[in-house]
mmJSON file of the N, C-alpha and C atoms, coordinates in Angstrom:
{"data_MODEL":{"atom_site":{
"group_PDB":["ATOM","ATOM","ATOM","ATOM","ATOM","ATOM","ATOM","ATOM","ATOM","ATOM","ATOM","ATOM","ATOM","ATOM","ATOM","ATOM","ATOM","ATOM","ATOM","ATOM","ATOM","ATOM","ATOM","ATOM","ATOM","ATOM","ATOM","ATOM","ATOM","ATOM","ATOM","ATOM","ATOM","ATOM","ATOM","ATOM","ATOM","ATOM","ATOM","ATOM","ATOM","ATOM","ATOM","ATOM","ATOM","ATOM","ATOM","ATOM","ATOM","ATOM","ATOM","ATOM","ATOM","ATOM","ATOM","ATOM","ATOM","ATOM","ATOM","ATOM","ATOM","ATOM","ATOM","ATOM","ATOM","ATOM","ATOM","ATOM","ATOM","ATOM","ATOM","ATOM","ATOM","ATOM","ATOM","ATOM","ATOM","ATOM","ATOM","ATOM","ATOM","ATOM","ATOM","ATOM","ATOM","ATOM","ATOM","ATOM","ATOM","ATOM","ATOM","ATOM","ATOM","ATOM","ATOM","ATOM","ATOM","ATOM","ATOM","ATOM","ATOM","ATOM","ATOM","ATOM","ATOM","ATOM","ATOM","ATOM","ATOM","ATOM","ATOM","ATOM","ATOM","ATOM","ATOM","ATOM","ATOM","ATOM","ATOM","ATOM","ATOM","ATOM","ATOM","ATOM","ATOM","ATOM","ATOM","ATOM","ATOM","ATOM","ATOM","ATOM","ATOM","ATOM","ATOM","ATOM","ATOM","ATOM","ATOM","ATOM","ATOM","ATOM","ATOM","ATOM","ATOM","ATOM","ATOM","ATOM","ATOM","ATOM","ATOM","ATOM","ATOM","ATOM","ATOM","ATOM","ATOM","ATOM","ATOM","ATOM","ATOM","ATOM","ATOM","ATOM","ATOM","ATOM","ATOM","ATOM","ATOM","ATOM","ATOM","ATOM","ATOM","ATOM","ATOM","ATOM","ATOM","ATOM","ATOM","ATOM","ATOM","ATOM","ATOM","ATOM","ATOM","ATOM","ATOM","ATOM","ATOM","ATOM","ATOM","ATOM","ATOM","ATOM","ATOM","ATOM","ATOM","ATOM","ATOM","ATOM","ATOM","ATOM","ATOM","ATOM","ATOM","ATOM","ATOM","ATOM","ATOM","ATOM","ATOM","ATOM","ATOM","ATOM","ATOM","ATOM","ATOM","ATOM","ATOM","ATOM","ATOM","ATOM","ATOM","ATOM","ATOM","ATOM","ATOM","ATOM","ATOM","ATOM","ATOM","ATOM","ATOM","ATOM"],
"id":[1,2,3,4,5,6,7,8,9,10,11,12,13,14,15,16,17,18,19,20,21,22,23,24,25,26,27,28,29,30,31,32,33,34,35,36,37,38,39,40,41,42,43,44,45,46,47,48,49,50,51,52,53,54,55,56,57,58,59,60,61,62,63,64,65,66,67,68,69,70,71,72,73,74,75,76,77,78,79,80,81,82,83,84,85,86,87,88,89,90,91,92,93,94,95,96,97,98,99,100,101,102,103,104,105,106,107,108,109,110,111,112,113,114,115,116,117,118,119,120,121,122,123,124,125,126,127,128,129,130,131,132,133,134,135,136,137,138,139,140,141,142,143,144,145,146,147,148,149,150,151,152,153,154,155,156,157,158,159,160,161,162,163,164,165,166,167,168,169,170,171,172,173,174,175,176,177,178,179,180,181,182,183,184,185,186,187,188,189,190,191,192,193,194,195,196,197,198,199,200,201,202,203,204,205,206,207,208,209,210,211,212,213,214,215,216,217,218,219,220,221,222,223,224,225,226,227,228,229,230,231,232,233,234],
"type_symbol":["N","C","C","N","C","C","N","C","C","N","C","C","N","C","C","N","C","C","N","C","C","N","C","C","N","C","C","N","C","C","N","C","C","N","C","C","N","C","C","N","C","C","N","C","C","N","C","C","N","C","C","N","C","C","N","C","C","N","C","C","N","C","C","N","C","C","N","C","C","N","C","C","N","C","C","N","C","C","N","C","C","N","C","C","N","C","C","N","C","C","N","C","C","N","C","C","N","C","C","N","C","C","N","C","C","N","C","C","N","C","C","N","C","C","N","C","C","N","C","C","N","C","C","N","C","C","N","C","C","N","C","C","N","C","C","N","C","C","N","C","C","N","C","C","N","C","C","N","C","C","N","C","C","N","C","C","N","C","C","N","C","C","N","C","C","N","C","C","N","C","C","N","C","C","N","C","C","N","C","C","N","C","C","N","C","C","N","C","C","N","C","C","N","C","C","N","C","C","N","C","C","N","C","C","N","C","C","N","C","C","N","C","C","N","C","C","N","C","C","N","C","C","N","C","C","N","C","C","N","C","C","N","C","C"],
"label_atom_id":["N","CA","C","N","CA","C","N","CA","C","N","CA","C","N","CA","C","N","CA","C","N","CA","C","N","CA","C","N","CA","C","N","CA","C","N","CA","C","N","CA","C","N","CA","C","N","CA","C","N","CA","C","N","CA","C","N","CA","C","N","CA","C","N","CA","C","N","CA","C","N","CA","C","N","CA","C","N","CA","C","N","CA","C","N","CA","C","N","CA","C","N","CA","C","N","CA","C","N","CA","C","N","CA","C","N","CA","C","N","CA","C","N","CA","C","N","CA","C","N","CA","C","N","CA","C","N","CA","C","N","CA","C","N","CA","C","N","CA","C","N","CA","C","N","CA","C","N","CA","C","N","CA","C","N","CA","C","N","CA","C","N","CA","C","N","CA","C","N","CA","C","N","CA","C","N","CA","C","N","CA","C","N","CA","C","N","CA","C","N","CA","C","N","CA","C","N","CA","C","N","CA","C","N","CA","C","N","CA","C","N","CA","C","N","CA","C","N","CA","C","N","CA","C","N","CA","C","N","CA","C","N","CA","C","N","CA","C","N","CA","C","N","CA","C","N","CA","C","N","CA","C","N","CA","C","N","CA","C","N","CA","C","N","CA","C","N","CA","C","N","CA","C"],
"label_alt_id":[null,null,null,null,null,null,null,null,null,null,null,null,null,null,null,null,null,null,null,null,null,null,null,null,null,null,null,null,null,null,null,null,null,null,null,null,null,null,null,null,null,null,null,null,null,null,null,null,null,null,null,null,null,null,null,null,null,null,null,null,null,null,null,null,null,null,null,null,null,null,null,null,null,null,null,null,null,null,null,null,null,null,null,null,null,null,null,null,null,null,null,null,null,null,null,null,null,null,null,null,null,null,null,null,null,null,null,null,null,null,null,null,null,null,null,null,null,null,null,null,null,null,null,null,null,null,null,null,null,null,null,null,null,null,null,null,null,null,null,null,null,null,null,null,null,null,null,null,null,null,null,null,null,null,null,null,null,null,null,null,null,null,null,null,null,null,null,null,null,null,null,null,null,null,null,null,null,null,null,null,null,null,null,null,null,null,null,null,null,null,null,null,null,null,null,null,null,null,null,null,null,null,null,null,null,null,null,null,null,null,null,null,null,null,null,null,null,null,null,null,null,null,null,null,null,null,null,null,null,null,null,null,null,null],
"label_comp_id":["MET","MET","MET","ALA","ALA","ALA","LEU","LEU","LEU","PHE","PHE","PHE","LYS","LYS","LYS","ARG","ARG","ARG","ARG","ARG","ARG","THR","THR","THR","VAL","VAL","VAL","GLY","GLY","GLY","LYS","LYS","LYS","PRO","PRO","PRO","GLY","GLY","GLY","GLU","GLU","GLU","TRP","TRP","TRP","PHE","PHE","PHE","TYR","TYR","TYR","CYS","CYS","CYS","LEU","LEU","LEU","GLU","GLU","GLU","HIS","HIS","HIS","ARG","ARG","ARG","LYS","LYS","LYS","VAL","VAL","VAL","GLU","GLU","GLU","GLU","GLU","GLU","GLY","GLY","GLY","PRO","PRO","PRO","GLN","GLN","GLN","CYS","CYS","CYS","ARG","ARG","ARG","ALA","ALA","ALA","ALA","ALA","ALA","ASP","ASP","ASP","ARG","ARG","ARG","LEU","LEU","LEU","GLY","GLY","GLY","PRO","PRO","PRO","TYR","TYR","TYR","GLY","GLY","GLY","THR","THR","THR","ARG","ARG","ARG","GLU","GLU","GLU","GLU","GLU","GLU","ALA","ALA","ALA","GLU","GLU","GLU","HIS","HIS","HIS","ALA","ALA","ALA","MET","MET","MET","GLU","GLU","GLU","THR","THR","THR","ALA","ALA","ALA","HIS","HIS","HIS","GLU","GLU","GLU","ARG","ARG","ARG","ASN","ASN","ASN","VAL","VAL","VAL","GLU","GLU","GLU","TRP","TRP","TRP","GLU","GLU","GLU","THR","THR","THR","ASP","ASP","ASP","PRO","PRO","PRO","LYS","LYS","LYS","TRP","TRP","TRP","HIS","HIS","HIS","ASP","ASP","ASP","GLY","GLY","GLY","PRO","PRO","PRO","ASP","ASP","ASP","ARG","ARG","ARG","GLY","GLY","GLY","LYS","LYS","LYS","GLY","GLY","GLY","ASP","ASP","ASP","GLY","GLY","GLY","GLU","GLU","GLU","ASP","ASP","ASP"],
"label_asym_id":["A","A","A","A","A","A","A","A","A","A","A","A","A","A","A","A","A","A","A","A","A","A","A","A","A","A","A","A","A","A","A","A","A","A","A","A","A","A","A","A","A","A","A","A","A","A","A","A","A","A","A","A","A","A","A","A","A","A","A","A","A","A","A","A","A","A","A","A","A","A","A","A","A","A","A","A","A","A","A","A","A","A","A","A","A","A","A","A","A","A","A","A","A","A","A","A","A","A","A","A","A","A","A","A","A","A","A","A","A","A","A","A","A","A","A","A","A","A","A","A","A","A","A","A","A","A","A","A","A","A","A","A","A","A","A","A","A","A","A","A","A","A","A","A","A","A","A","A","A","A","A","A","A","A","A","A","A","A","A","A","A","A","A","A","A","A","A","A","A","A","A","A","A","A","A","A","A","A","A","A","A","A","A","A","A","A","A","A","A","A","A","A","A","A","A","A","A","A","A","A","A","A","A","A","A","A","A","A","A","A","A","A","A","A","A","A","A","A","A","A","A","A","A","A","A","A","A","A","A","A","A","A","A","A"],
"label_entity_id":["1","1","1","1","1","1","1","1","1","1","1","1","1","1","1","1","1","1","1","1","1","1","1","1","1","1","1","1","1","1","1","1","1","1","1","1","1","1","1","1","1","1","1","1","1","1","1","1","1","1","1","1","1","1","1","1","1","1","1","1","1","1","1","1","1","1","1","1","1","1","1","1","1","1","1","1","1","1","1","1","1","1","1","1","1","1","1","1","1","1","1","1","1","1","1","1","1","1","1","1","1","1","1","1","1","1","1","1","1","1","1","1","1","1","1","1","1","1","1","1","1","1","1","1","1","1","1","1","1","1","1","1","1","1","1","1","1","1","1","1","1","1","1","1","1","1","1","1","1","1","1","1","1","1","1","1","1","1","1","1","1","1","1","1","1","1","1","1","1","1","1","1","1","1","1","1","1","1","1","1","1","1","1","1","1","1","1","1","1","1","1","1","1","1","1","1","1","1","1","1","1","1","1","1","1","1","1","1","1","1","1","1","1","1","1","1","1","1","1","1","1","1","1","1","1","1","1","1","1","1","1","1","1","1"],
"label_seq_id":[1,1,1,2,2,2,3,3,3,4,4,4,5,5,5,6,6,6,7,7,7,8,8,8,9,9,9,10,10,10,11,11,11,12,12,12,13,13,13,14,14,14,15,15,15,16,16,16,17,17,17,18,18,18,19,19,19,20,20,20,21,21,21,22,22,22,23,23,23,24,24,24,25,25,25,26,26,26,27,27,27,28,28,28,29,29,29,30,30,30,31,31,31,32,32,32,33,33,33,34,34,34,35,35,35,36,36,36,37,37,37,38,38,38,39,39,39,40,40,40,41,41,41,42,42,42,43,43,43,44,44,44,45,45,45,46,46,46,47,47,47,48,48,48,49,49,49,50,50,50,51,51,51,52,52,52,53,53,53,54,54,54,55,55,55,56,56,56,57,57,57,58,58,58,59,59,59,60,60,60,61,61,61,62,62,62,63,63,63,64,64,64,65,65,65,66,66,66,67,67,67,68,68,68,69,69,69,70,70,70,71,71,71,72,72,72,73,73,73,74,74,74,75,75,75,76,76,76,77,77,77,78,78,78],
"pdbx_PDB_ins_code":[null,null,null,null,null,null,null,null,null,null,null,null,null,null,null,null,null,null,null,null,null,null,null,null,null,null,null,null,null,null,null,null,null,null,null,null,null,null,null,null,null,null,null,null,null,null,null,null,null,null,null,null,null,null,null,null,null,null,null,null,null,null,null,null,null,null,null,null,null,null,null,null,null,null,null,null,null,null,null,null,null,null,null,null,null,null,null,null,null,null,null,null,null,null,null,null,null,null,null,null,null,null,null,null,null,null,null,null,null,null,null,null,null,null,null,null,null,null,null,null,null,null,null,null,null,null,null,null,null,null,null,null,null,null,null,null,null,null,null,null,null,null,null,null,null,null,null,null,null,null,null,null,null,null,null,null,null,null,null,null,null,null,null,null,null,null,null,null,null,null,null,null,null,null,null,null,null,null,null,null,null,null,null,null,null,null,null,null,null,null,null,null,null,null,null,null,null,null,null,null,null,null,null,null,null,null,null,null,null,null,null,null,null,null,null,null,null,null,null,null,null,null,null,null,null,null,null,null,null,null,null,null,null,null],
"Cartn_x":[-10.788,-11.454,-10.826,-10.929,-9.922,-10.376,-9.664,-9.496,-10.394,-9.494,-9.695,-10.247,-10.551,-11.202,-11.114,-10.379,-9.756,-10.919,-11.035,-11.765,-11.35,-12.554,-11.514,-12.373,-13.306,-14.887,-14.685,-14.147,-14.619,-15.943,-15.936,-17.139,-17.213,-18.852,-18.791,-18.119,-17.344,-16.71,-15.612,-14.877,-13.473,-12.698,-11.716,-10.694,-9.343,-8.473,-7.451,-6.208,-4.878,-4.451,-3.346,-2.851,-1.844,-0.461,0.359,1.417,2.531,2.115,2.813,2.121,0.816,0.345,0.121,0.633,0.055,-1.068,-1.766,-3.224,-4.414,-5.311,-6.413,-7.416,-8.197,-8.646,-9.699,-10.999,-12.017,-12.484,-12.282,-12.09,-10.765,-10.615,-9.248,-8.868,-8.298,-8.033,-7.062,-5.681,-4.483,-3.871,-2.506,-2.451,-2.475,-2.796,-2.588,-0.919,-0.199,1.575,1.674,0.594,1.029,0.019,-0.667,-1.382,-2.057,-2.213,-2.521,-4.037,-4.404,-5.901,-6.643,-7.639,-8.928,-9.058,-9.642,-9.836,-10.871,-11.62,-13.39,-13.366,-12.816,-13.546,-12.118,-12.529,-11.154,-10.574,-10.718,-9.092,-8.744,-9.323,-8.44,-7.097,-7.971,-6.436,-5.592,-6.07,-5.568,-3.989,-4.633,-2.864,-2.336,-2.408,-2.087,-0.841,0.238,1.487,2.128,1.287,1.72,1.21,0.404,-0.506,0.395,1.434,2.188,3.352,3.932,5.225,5.063,3.671,3.447,3.669,2.645,3.183,4.654,5.112,6.619,7.433,7.043,8.255,7.72,6.456,6.06,6.425,6.393,7.303,8.583,9.747,10.145,11.317,10.073,10.213,9.721,9.002,8.092,9.283,9.559,10.321,10.251,8.788,8.569,9.094,9.354,10.415,11.749,12.405,13.726,13.908,14.003,14.141,15.362,16.662,18.134,18.762,20.431,21.054,20.647,21.437,21.625,20.662,19.043,18.522,17.91,17.559,17.201,18.307,19.497,20.731,20.138,20.319,20.642,22.094,23.037,24.453,24.879,24.309,24.203,25.277,25.398,25.954,25.397,24.89,24.844,25.48],
"Cartn_y":[-28.989,-27.834,-26.72,-25.564,-24.691,-23.832,-23.229,-22.696,-21.185,-20.316,-19.702,-19.722,-18.541,-18.384,-17.156,-17.091,-15.599,-15.371,-14.024,-13.052,-12.956,-12.507,-11.894,-10.532,-10.66,-9.479,-8.413,-7.213,-6.013,-5.76,-5.248,-4.716,-3.59,-2.843,-1.618,-0.48,0.342,1.287,0.609,-0.209,-0.573,-0.106,1.204,1.649,1.141,0.754,0.195,1.008,1.536,1.788,0.772,0.753,-0.259,0.266,-0.797,-0.589,-0.622,-1.28,-2.097,-1.018,-0.712,0.087,1.717,2.063,2.912,3.941,3.417,3.651,2.872,3.894,4.139,2.954,1.548,0.814,0.357,0.222,0.002,-1.456,-1.547,-3.514,-4.266,-4.944,-5.351,-6.375,-5.537,-5.89,-6.671,-6.031,-6.15,-7.344,-8.283,-8.923,-8.642,-8.893,-7.807,-7.538,-8.499,-7.756,-6.535,-5.944,-5.055,-4.027,-3.76,-2.796,-2.319,-1.456,-0.601,-0.278,-0.461,-0.507,-1.832,-1.749,-0.703,0.414,1.68,3.178,2.751,4.165,4.03,5.287,6.027,6.507,7.118,7.066,7.401,8.441,8.97,10.49,9.623,9.268,8.289,7.141,6.873,5.619,6.423,7.324,8.548,8.949,8.901,9.803,8.844,7.752,6.591,6.44,6.602,6.912,8.109,9.136,10.142,9.985,9.305,8.344,7.3,7.097,5.379,6.715,7.616,8.147,8.78,9.81,9.93,9.429,8.025,6.9,6.625,6.238,5.908,6.653,8.181,9.207,8.939,9.073,8.886,7.824,6.441,5.492,5.542,5.815,5.933,6.925,8.096,9.48,9.377,7.959,7.665,6.858,7.438,7.214,5.681,5.64,4.104,2.777,3.211,2.179,2.305,3.278,3.789,4.061,2.691,2.975,2.599,2.915,2.38,3.56,4.079,5.239,4.676,3.831,3.442,2.692,2.76,2.126,3.123,2.392,3.719,4.149,4.169,4.937,4.503,2.537,2.162,1.83,2.369,2.302,1.036,-0.256,-1.442,-2.483,-1.514,-2.024,-2.39,-3.742,-4.16,-3.839],
"Cartn_z":[-2.362,-2.261,-1.714,-2.25,-2.311,-0.693,0.321,1.143,0.645,0.343,-0.035,-1.416,-2.322,-3.109,-3.872,-5.24,-5.818,-6.435,-5.76,-6.156,-7.676,-8.565,-9.806,-10.1,-9.692,-9.255,-8.339,-8.211,-7.228,-6.753,-5.571,-5.219,-5.565,-5.905,-6.6,-5.644,-5.808,-4.656,-4.349,-4.709,-4.168,-5.067,-5.01,-5.822,-5.533,-6.238,-6.056,-7.304,-6.854,-7.732,-7.82,-8.993,-9.787,-10.13,-9.297,-9.17,-11.092,-11.225,-12.827,-13.598,-13.66,-14.426,-14.549,-12.874,-13.182,-12.836,-12.833,-12.974,-12.197,-11.989,-10.702,-11.714,-10.576,-11.053,-10.386,-10.902,-9.837,-9.823,-8.663,-8.182,-8.627,-8.083,-7.997,-9.91,-10.658,-11.247,-12.285,-11.219,-11.047,-9.854,-10.156,-8.975,-7.907,-6.774,-5.443,-5.018,-5.526,-5.388,-6.149,-7.121,-7.935,-7.596,-6.577,-6.165,-5.16,-4.787,-3.333,-3.384,-2.365,-1.448,-1.395,-0.805,-1.316,-0.951,-2.023,-1.484,-1.088,-0.732,-0.563,-1.856,-2.131,-3.262,-4.621,-5.882,-6.895,-6.49,-5.672,-5.389,-4.578,-3.48,-2.482,-2.836,-4.331,-5.103,-5.913,-6.617,-6.883,-6.414,-5.118,-4.483,-3.49,-3.814,-3.288,-3.488,-4.164,-3.755,-2.825,-3.502,-2.171,-0.373,-0.241,0.61,1.04,0.78,1.098,1.363,0.488,1.418,2.38,2.757,3.912,5.211,4.679,5.71,6.129,5.221,5.156,5.725,5.964,6.323,7.96,8.522,9.558,10.221,9.591,10.322,10.124,9.347,9.682,10.775,11.155,12.723,13.321,13.994,14.729,15.847,17.119,17.859,18.176,18.514,18.703,17.909,17.007,15.759,15.91,16.888,16.614,18.06,18.53,20.609,20.891,19.904,20.613,19.525,20.052,19.271,17.954,17.325,16.363,15.339,16.234,15.135,13.919,12.795,11.702,11.355,11.18,10.62,9.042,9.191,7.67,6.959,7.836,7.868,7.889,8.113,8.166,9.24,9.97,11.331,12.189,12.639,13.757,15.464],
"occupancy":[1.0,1.0,1.0,1.0,1.0,1.0,1.0,1.0,1.0,1.0,1.0,1.0,1.0,1.0,1.0,1.0,1.0,1.0,1.0,1.0,1.0,1.0,1.0,1.0,1.0,1.0,1.0,1.0,1.0,1.0,1.0,1.0,1.0,1.0,1.0,1.0,1.0,1.0,1.0,1.0,1.0,1.0,1.0,1.0,1.0,1.0,1.0,1.0,1.0,1.0,1.0,1.0,1.0,1.0,1.0,1.0,1.0,1.0,1.0,1.0,1.0,1.0,1.0,1.0,1.0,1.0,1.0,1.0,1.0,1.0,1.0,1.0,1.0,1.0,1.0,1.0,1.0,1.0,1.0,1.0,1.0,1.0,1.0,1.0,1.0,1.0,1.0,1.0,1.0,1.0,1.0,1.0,1.0,1.0,1.0,1.0,1.0,1.0,1.0,1.0,1.0,1.0,1.0,1.0,1.0,1.0,1.0,1.0,1.0,1.0,1.0,1.0,1.0,1.0,1.0,1.0,1.0,1.0,1.0,1.0,1.0,1.0,1.0,1.0,1.0,1.0,1.0,1.0,1.0,1.0,1.0,1.0,1.0,1.0,1.0,1.0,1.0,1.0,1.0,1.0,1.0,1.0,1.0,1.0,1.0,1.0,1.0,1.0,1.0,1.0,1.0,1.0,1.0,1.0,1.0,1.0,1.0,1.0,1.0,1.0,1.0,1.0,1.0,1.0,1.0,1.0,1.0,1.0,1.0,1.0,1.0,1.0,1.0,1.0,1.0,1.0,1.0,1.0,1.0,1.0,1.0,1.0,1.0,1.0,1.0,1.0,1.0,1.0,1.0,1.0,1.0,1.0,1.0,1.0,1.0,1.0,1.0,1.0,1.0,1.0,1.0,1.0,1.0,1.0,1.0,1.0,1.0,1.0,1.0,1.0,1.0,1.0,1.0,1.0,1.0,1.0,1.0,1.0,1.0,1.0,1.0,1.0,1.0,1.0,1.0,1.0,1.0,1.0,1.0,1.0,1.0,1.0,1.0,1.0],
"B_iso_or_equiv":[0.0,0.0,0.0,0.0,0.0,0.0,0.0,0.0,0.0,0.0,0.0,0.0,0.0,0.0,0.0,0.0,0.0,0.0,0.0,0.0,0.0,0.0,0.0,0.0,0.0,0.0,0.0,0.0,0.0,0.0,0.0,0.0,0.0,0.0,0.0,0.0,0.0,0.0,0.0,0.0,0.0,0.0,0.0,0.0,0.0,0.0,0.0,0.0,0.0,0.0,0.0,0.0,0.0,0.0,0.0,0.0,0.0,0.0,0.0,0.0,0.0,0.0,0.0,0.0,0.0,0.0,0.0,0.0,0.0,0.0,0.0,0.0,0.0,0.0,0.0,0.0,0.0,0.0,0.0,0.0,0.0,0.0,0.0,0.0,0.0,0.0,0.0,0.0,0.0,0.0,0.0,0.0,0.0,0.0,0.0,0.0,0.0,0.0,0.0,0.0,0.0,0.0,0.0,0.0,0.0,0.0,0.0,0.0,0.0,0.0,0.0,0.0,0.0,0.0,0.0,0.0,0.0,0.0,0.0,0.0,0.0,0.0,0.0,0.0,0.0,0.0,0.0,0.0,0.0,0.0,0.0,0.0,0.0,0.0,0.0,0.0,0.0,0.0,0.0,0.0,0.0,0.0,0.0,0.0,0.0,0.0,0.0,0.0,0.0,0.0,0.0,0.0,0.0,0.0,0.0,0.0,0.0,0.0,0.0,0.0,0.0,0.0,0.0,0.0,0.0,0.0,0.0,0.0,0.0,0.0,0.0,0.0,0.0,0.0,0.0,0.0,0.0,0.0,0.0,0.0,0.0,0.0,0.0,0.0,0.0,0.0,0.0,0.0,0.0,0.0,0.0,0.0,0.0,0.0,0.0,0.0,0.0,0.0,0.0,0.0,0.0,0.0,0.0,0.0,0.0,0.0,0.0,0.0,0.0,0.0,0.0,0.0,0.0,0.0,0.0,0.0,0.0,0.0,0.0,0.0,0.0,0.0,0.0,0.0,0.0,0.0,0.0,0.0,0.0,0.0,0.0,0.0,0.0,0.0],
"pdbx_formal_charge":[null,null,null,null,null,null,null,null,null,null,null,null,null,null,null,null,null,null,null,null,null,null,null,null,null,null,null,null,null,null,null,null,null,null,null,null,null,null,null,null,null,null,null,null,null,null,null,null,null,null,null,null,null,null,null,null,null,null,null,null,null,null,null,null,null,null,null,null,null,null,null,null,null,null,null,null,null,null,null,null,null,null,null,null,null,null,null,null,null,null,null,null,null,null,null,null,null,null,null,null,null,null,null,null,null,null,null,null,null,null,null,null,null,null,null,null,null,null,null,null,null,null,null,null,null,null,null,null,null,null,null,null,null,null,null,null,null,null,null,null,null,null,null,null,null,null,null,null,null,null,null,null,null,null,null,null,null,null,null,null,null,null,null,null,null,null,null,null,null,null,null,null,null,null,null,null,null,null,null,null,null,null,null,null,null,null,null,null,null,null,null,null,null,null,null,null,null,null,null,null,null,null,null,null,null,null,null,null,null,null,null,null,null,null,null,null,null,null,null,null,null,null,null,null,null,null,null,null,null,null,null,null,null,null],
"auth_seq_id":[1,1,1,2,2,2,3,3,3,4,4,4,5,5,5,6,6,6,7,7,7,8,8,8,9,9,9,10,10,10,11,11,11,12,12,12,13,13,13,14,14,14,15,15,15,16,16,16,17,17,17,18,18,18,19,19,19,20,20,20,21,21,21,22,22,22,23,23,23,24,24,24,25,25,25,26,26,26,27,27,27,28,28,28,29,29,29,30,30,30,31,31,31,32,32,32,33,33,33,34,34,34,35,35,35,36,36,36,37,37,37,38,38,38,39,39,39,40,40,40,41,41,41,42,42,42,43,43,43,44,44,44,45,45,45,46,46,46,47,47,47,48,48,48,49,49,49,50,50,50,51,51,51,52,52,52,53,53,53,54,54,54,55,55,55,56,56,56,57,57,57,58,58,58,59,59,59,60,60,60,61,61,61,62,62,62,63,63,63,64,64,64,65,65,65,66,66,66,67,67,67,68,68,68,69,69,69,70,70,70,71,71,71,72,72,72,73,73,73,74,74,74,75,75,75,76,76,76,77,77,77,78,78,78],
"auth_comp_id":["MET","MET","MET","ALA","ALA","ALA","LEU","LEU","LEU","PHE","PHE","PHE","LYS","LYS","LYS","ARG","ARG","ARG","ARG","ARG","ARG","THR","THR","THR","VAL","VAL","VAL","GLY","GLY","GLY","LYS","LYS","LYS","PRO","PRO","PRO","GLY","GLY","GLY","GLU","GLU","GLU","TRP","TRP","TRP","PHE","PHE","PHE","TYR","TYR","TYR","CYS","CYS","CYS","LEU","LEU","LEU","GLU","GLU","GLU","HIS","HIS","HIS","ARG","ARG","ARG","LYS","LYS","LYS","VAL","VAL","VAL","GLU","GLU","GLU","GLU","GLU","GLU","GLY","GLY","GLY","PRO","PRO","PRO","GLN","GLN","GLN","CYS","CYS","CYS","ARG","ARG","ARG","ALA","ALA","ALA","ALA","ALA","ALA","ASP","ASP","ASP","ARG","ARG","ARG","LEU","LEU","LEU","GLY","GLY","GLY","PRO","PRO","PRO","TYR","TYR","TYR","GLY","GLY","GLY","THR","THR","THR","ARG","ARG","ARG","GLU","GLU","GLU","GLU","GLU","GLU","ALA","ALA","ALA","GLU","GLU","GLU","HIS","HIS","HIS","ALA","ALA","ALA","MET","MET","MET","GLU","GLU","GLU","THR","THR","THR","ALA","ALA","ALA","HIS","HIS","HIS","GLU","GLU","GLU","ARG","ARG","ARG","ASN","ASN","ASN","VAL","VAL","VAL","GLU","GLU","GLU","TRP","TRP","TRP","GLU","GLU","GLU","THR","THR","THR","ASP","ASP","ASP","PRO","PRO","PRO","LYS","LYS","LYS","TRP","TRP","TRP","HIS","HIS","HIS","ASP","ASP","ASP","GLY","GLY","GLY","PRO","PRO","PRO","ASP","ASP","ASP","ARG","ARG","ARG","GLY","GLY","GLY","LYS","LYS","LYS","GLY","GLY","GLY","ASP","ASP","ASP","GLY","GLY","GLY","GLU","GLU","GLU","ASP","ASP","ASP"],
"auth_asym_id":["A","A","A","A","A","A","A","A","A","A","A","A","A","A","A","A","A","A","A","A","A","A","A","A","A","A","A","A","A","A","A","A","A","A","A","A","A","A","A","A","A","A","A","A","A","A","A","A","A","A","A","A","A","A","A","A","A","A","A","A","A","A","A","A","A","A","A","A","A","A","A","A","A","A","A","A","A","A","A","A","A","A","A","A","A","A","A","A","A","A","A","A","A","A","A","A","A","A","A","A","A","A","A","A","A","A","A","A","A","A","A","A","A","A","A","A","A","A","A","A","A","A","A","A","A","A","A","A","A","A","A","A","A","A","A","A","A","A","A","A","A","A","A","A","A","A","A","A","A","A","A","A","A","A","A","A","A","A","A","A","A","A","A","A","A","A","A","A","A","A","A","A","A","A","A","A","A","A","A","A","A","A","A","A","A","A","A","A","A","A","A","A","A","A","A","A","A","A","A","A","A","A","A","A","A","A","A","A","A","A","A","A","A","A","A","A","A","A","A","A","A","A","A","A","A","A","A","A","A","A","A","A","A","A"],
"auth_atom_id":["N","CA","C","N","CA","C","N","CA","C","N","CA","C","N","CA","C","N","CA","C","N","CA","C","N","CA","C","N","CA","C","N","CA","C","N","CA","C","N","CA","C","N","CA","C","N","CA","C","N","CA","C","N","CA","C","N","CA","C","N","CA","C","N","CA","C","N","CA","C","N","CA","C","N","CA","C","N","CA","C","N","CA","C","N","CA","C","N","CA","C","N","CA","C","N","CA","C","N","CA","C","N","CA","C","N","CA","C","N","CA","C","N","CA","C","N","CA","C","N","CA","C","N","CA","C","N","CA","C","N","CA","C","N","CA","C","N","CA","C","N","CA","C","N","CA","C","N","CA","C","N","CA","C","N","CA","C","N","CA","C","N","CA","C","N","CA","C","N","CA","C","N","CA","C","N","CA","C","N","CA","C","N","CA","C","N","CA","C","N","CA","C","N","CA","C","N","CA","C","N","CA","C","N","CA","C","N","CA","C","N","CA","C","N","CA","C","N","CA","C","N","CA","C","N","CA","C","N","CA","C","N","CA","C","N","CA","C","N","CA","C","N","CA","C","N","CA","C","N","CA","C","N","CA","C","N","CA","C","N","CA","C","N","CA","C","N","CA","C","N","CA","C"],
"pdbx_PDB_model_num":[1,1,1,1,1,1,1,1,1,1,1,1,1,1,1,1,1,1,1,1,1,1,1,1,1,1,1,1,1,1,1,1,1,1,1,1,1,1,1,1,1,1,1,1,1,1,1,1,1,1,1,1,1,1,1,1,1,1,1,1,1,1,1,1,1,1,1,1,1,1,1,1,1,1,1,1,1,1,1,1,1,1,1,1,1,1,1,1,1,1,1,1,1,1,1,1,1,1,1,1,1,1,1,1,1,1,1,1,1,1,1,1,1,1,1,1,1,1,1,1,1,1,1,1,1,1,1,1,1,1,1,1,1,1,1,1,1,1,1,1,1,1,1,1,1,1,1,1,1,1,1,1,1,1,1,1,1,1,1,1,1,1,1,1,1,1,1,1,1,1,1,1,1,1,1,1,1,1,1,1,1,1,1,1,1,1,1,1,1,1,1,1,1,1,1,1,1,1,1,1,1,1,1,1,1,1,1,1,1,1,1,1,1,1,1,1,1,1,1,1,1,1,1,1,1,1,1,1,1,1,1,1,1,1]
}}}
């Protein structure tokens, strides 16, 4: 017996942004590794890449994640 069932049909109103096809999809049509979501509206899914970029900037500049003087510089030296 399978522990997890693969969902092939999404719930009505679930929106995803497919990274492979670069398009908005209602319900999970592409594999999970290739999509962002779920989003509550189509408009939110349309702005998925912008939202991801904004969140990345927030996380990169969050002092809680960069508590040491050399953390977060990306110079490869530890």
